[in-house]
C-alpha positions in Angstrom: -0.4 -16.2 20.9 -2.0 -16.2 17.4 -4.9 -14.0 18.5 -2.4 -11.4 19.7 -0.4 -11.6 16.5 -3.6 -11.2 14.4 -4.7 -8.2 16.5 -1.3 -6.6 16.0 -1.5 -7.1 12.2 -5.1 -5.7 12.1 -4.0 -2.6 14.1 -1.0 -2.1 11.7 -3.4 -2.4 8.7 -5.8 0.2 10.2 -2.9 2.6 10.8 -1.6 2.1 7.3 -5.1 2.5 5.9 -5.3 5.9 7.7 -2.0 6.9 6.2 -3.1 6.1 2.7 -6.4 8.0 3.1 -4.4 11.0 4.5 -2.2 11.0 1.4 -5.3 10.9 -0.8 -6.7 14.0 1.0 -3.3 15.7 0.7 -3.2 15.1 -3.0 -6.8 16.3 -3.4 -6.1 19.4 -1.3 -3.0 20.1 -3.4 -0.6 20.0 -0.4 3.2 20.5 -0.6 5.1 17.7 -2.2 7.4 17.3 0.8 4.4 16.6 3.1 3.1 14.0 0.6 6.6 12.4 0.2 6.8 12.0 4.0 3.5 10.2 4.1 4.5 8.0 1.1 7.6 7.0 2.9 5.5 6.1 6.0 3.2 3.9 3.8 6.3 2.1 2.3 7.7 1.6 5.8 4.4 0.2 7.0 4.2 -2.2 4.0 7.7 -3.4 4.9 6.6 -3.9 8.5 3.8 -6.1 7.3 6.3 -8.3 5.5 6.0 -6.8 2.0 9.8 -6.2 1.7 9.7 -6.2 -2.1 7.7 -3.0 -2.3 10.3 -0.5 -3.4 8.4 2.5 -4.6 4.8 3.6 -3.6 2.8 6.3 -5.4 -0.8 7.1 -4.3 -3.5 8.9 -6.2 -6.2 7.9 -8.5 -3.7 5.4 -9.8 -1.4 3.4 -7.5 1.9 2.3 -9.0 4.0 -0.2 -7.1 7.4 -1.5 -8.2 8.3 -4.9 -6.9 11.7 -6.6 -6.7 11.9 -10.2 -7.8 11.5 -12.4 -10.9 8.4 -14.6 -10.3 5.6 -12.5 -11.7 2.9 -15.0 -10.5 4.0 -14.5 -6.9 4.3 -10.8 -7.4 0.8 -10.5 -8.8 -0.6 -12.6 -5.9 1.2 -10.3 -3.4 -0.1 -7.2 -5.1 -3.7 -8.5 -5.2 -3.4 -9.2 -1.4 -1.9 -5.7 -0.7 -4.9 -4.2 -2.6 -7.5 -6.2 -0.8 -5.9 -5.7 2.7 -4.8 -2.1 2.4 -4.5 -0.1 -0.8 -8.2 -0.1 -1.8 -11.4 0.5 0.0 -13.7 -2.3 -1.3 -16.8 -0.5 -0.2 -16.3 2.4 -2.6 -13.5 1.3 -5.0 -12.6 -1.4 -7.4 -9.1 -2.2 -8.4 -7.2 -3.9 -11.2 -3.7 -5.2 -11.1 -1.5 -5.0 -14.2 1.9 -6.5 -14.3 4.2 -4.5 -16.5 7.6 -5.9 -17.4 10.5 -3.7 -18.6 
């Protein structure tokens, strides 16, 4: 049962990674905003399907900004670190840094 669940999660992560890379290409190719927004909504939906329900806004480019709902910044930072490691960055060619900004 666990192996099937893990395989399902890995498949979702691969699909989501492809979506993020597609958005990066669209931004680089100066595609229409509507097309990019559709892909961003797909990424946000995929994050939610992986259990990251607090991800409320996703923007992809050289800089990824992510707004989270909740009050515990320690838990938020840990969740964002995990999102970056699993999906939002490519550790082979990219580094990432997480900054928590409070209003």
